[in-house]
N, C-alpha and C positions, 0 to 999 in steps of 0.2 A: 627427604626434604633437607636434612642437615648437610648432606654432601653437596647440595647445590648452592650453599651459601659460601661465597668466596670473599665478599666484602668484609674487611676487618681481619682477615687471616693473613699469615705470613708464610711464604713458600721459600725456604732457604736454598739458595743456589750460589755458586761462585761465578758471578757474571759481572759485566761492566755496569749494568743498570743497578744491581744490588749495591755496588761499591760507590755509587754516586752519592754526593751530599744530599741529604733529604730536602734541603732548600731548593736544590735544582729540580728534584722530582716534583715537589709541590708546585713550583712555578711552571714547570713543563706541563703538568696536568692541567693547570688553570688555563694556560695559553692554548693547549690542545682543545679543551672544552669550548673555549671561546671561538676557536677557528671552525668548529663544527657548525656554527650558526652564521658563518660568513658566506660560504659557497651556496650556490643555488642549482648547480648542474653536475653532470658526471665528471668533468675535469677536476673540480675541487674534491669530489668524493674519491676519485682514484688517488689523488695526491694524499688525502688524509688516510686512505687505506694503506698506501705504501709506507707512510710514516709510522702508523700504528703497527703494521706487520713487522717493520724493522725493529721497533722497540721490543715487541714480544719475542722476536728471534734472539735479540741480544740479551734479553733477560733470562733466557734458557728455561722459562716456565712453560710446561706443556700447554699447547694450544687448547686441548680438550679441557684442561683444568681451568683455564681462563674463561672459556665459553660456558662453563657451568653456571656462572653468575647470571647469564642472560636468561636462563630458564625461569627465573623468578619474576621477570617483567613481561612475559609473553602475553599475559592478560591485558596489561597496559598498552602494549603494542597493538593488540587486536582492537581495543577500544579506540585508540588514536586513528588507526586505519579505517575503522568503521565510520567515524564521524567525518573524516576527510573525504571518503569515497562517496557517501550518500548525502552530505550536506554542503559540499563545496560547489559554488556556482561556477559556470564556465561553459566550455564547448561540449555539447552532449556527445557521449560515446556510445552508451547503451541506455535504452529506455524501456522499462518494464512497468507499464501502467503509469502510476503516479511517481514511481521511483525513477530518477534520472541519475545516471553515473556519468560524470564529466571527466575529460582528459586531465584537467587541473586537479580534480579530486584524487584520481589514481596517482598522479605524479606526487602530490603532497603526501598522500598516504605512505608511499614507498620511502620518500626521503625523511619524513618525520619518524617513521619506524626505525630507519637506519641510524638516524641521529640518536635516538634513545638507546639503541643497542651499542653504538660506539661510545656514548657517554658512560654506560655501565662498564664496558670493557676497559676504557681508559682509566677510570677510577679504580677498578679492580687491579690493574697492573701496578698502579702506584702503591696500593696497600699490600699487595702480594710481595713486592720487592723491597718493602721498608718495614722494619720492626716497629712495634708501638713506641718503644723508648726513643728511637731516632725520629719517628714522626712527631712526637711531642717536642723534642729539641728543635726540629726544623720549623715547626709552627711558631714556637716561642721566639727563636732567634730571628726568623724571617719577619715577624711582626713586632719586633722590639721597638720600632719607631713609634708605635701606637701608645707606648707607655707615657709619652709626654702629655697625652690627653687623658691620663688617669684611667686608661682601659686595662683591666686585669688580664694581660696577655697570657701569663703563665697559667692562671686558673682556667681560662678558656681553652687553652691547648690541652691541659690535663683532662678536662671534661670531655672534649672531643675524642681524645685518644681512648679514654675509658669506655665511652659509648661505642666506638668502633670495636674495641676488644670484646665487649659484652654481647655483640650481635650474634656471633656463632655460639657463644656459651648459652645464651637464652634460647636460641633455636634448638640446641641439643637438649636442653632441659624440657622444652615444649614437646619434643619428639618422644622423650622418655615418659612424660606424663600421659601423652596420648596413647602410647602402647600399653601403659599400665591400666588406663581406663578401658581400653578395648579388651584387655585380658579379663576385666571384670564384667564384660558384656555390654559396654557402651557402644552405641551405633552413631557414627558421624557421617554416614554416606546417604542413608535413606531419608525420605521426607522432603518437604518443601524448604524454601530458603529460611523461613522463620524457625522451623524445627531444627534445621542445621545450626542456626545461630544459637538457639537455646542449648543445643548439645555441646557447644563449645565452652559453656560456663564451667564444667568440671575441669577444663584445661586452663582457662584463664585465671581462675581464682588461685589454684596452687602455684601457677606461674608468677603471679604478682607477689604472692607471699615469698616465694623463693627469690625473686628479684630484690625485694626489700631486705631479706635476710642477707643476701650477698652484699648489698650496698652497706648494710650495717657492719658486716665483718670487714669489709674493705676500709671503712672509716676508722674502725678500731685499730686495724693493722697500721694505718697511716699515722694515727695519733701515737701508737706505741713506738713508732720509729721517729717521733718528734717532728713530724711534717707539719709546717705552719705556713705553707705558701712558698713562693719562689724568691721572696726578698732575702738577699744575703746568701743564697745557695750557690754553690760552685758545682762544676761538672767534672766527672772523672775523665770523660773523653770529649773535650770541647770541639765544636765543629770548625773545621779549617778547610778552605777551598783548596783543591788540588788541580793539577794540569788537566785531568779528565773532566773536571767540573766546568772549567772555562771553555773547553772544547764543546761540551754539551750545550752551554749557553749559546755559542756561535751557531751550532747546528739548529738549535731551537729558533734563533732569530732568522736563519735562512728559511726554515720551514714556514714560519709565520709570514715573512715577506713574500715568499712564493705564493702562499695562499691568497694574500691581498692582490698580487699581480694577476692571479687566475681569476679572481672575482671581478676586478676592475676591467681588465683587458680582454681575456678569453671569454668569460661568461657575459661580460658587458656587451660584446658583439653578438653573442648568441641570443640574448634576451632583448637586445636593442636598447640598452640603458647606458 
């Protein structure tokens, strides 16, 4: 279970993607996620696949390691596909008594599942190629304009980074507690849904206690280091755009413009809009 959690982890490599400014990767991830909801047909999907595949290749992160994060959402993909296949009105494709499977339902099921998978992969590549410290700096610096509206940008960035960093730690802690309970004779597999839910209590209670203890230790450590927010703090390595960052912005703009062209011109002709 722990090995399948990639969100929030960092995979160190000497690649172009890792050396990019975190602000570029944050904006690139946002643009990519938005682009996934622009296309409606295979031309847009192919273009998004080419872009994502190129980023993964340039990041030098093993494809198998990136795809591990997809295993955690297979249930969500199955539920999404189920509701689209059996509850989407349209042209009947297969009829089994009262159950009617439509062409539009199958089409939506495939594309919605692919969108969910690509959403997770895109976010995973960003976190795998960016250290938590750089991610915090990127969020804080990129959203610095929001300070004029008295929005605590530094605190928000710090909370988001700590939350991402604690995802694999808490999952590892839950796995250890589960194995310890199983060694004492606990059974988490047999019984109906209610019994399985009750069997999870010996895991959840120690996990919450451990989480609060870790949060308390972290707060004490931050206070011991005289941390009082971002006001007046300086950075050892301030973020500065380089030549590769500007090139990445240009490539990102080309990708997004091409996606809009595919949506308006190519897919517009296919769907008659």
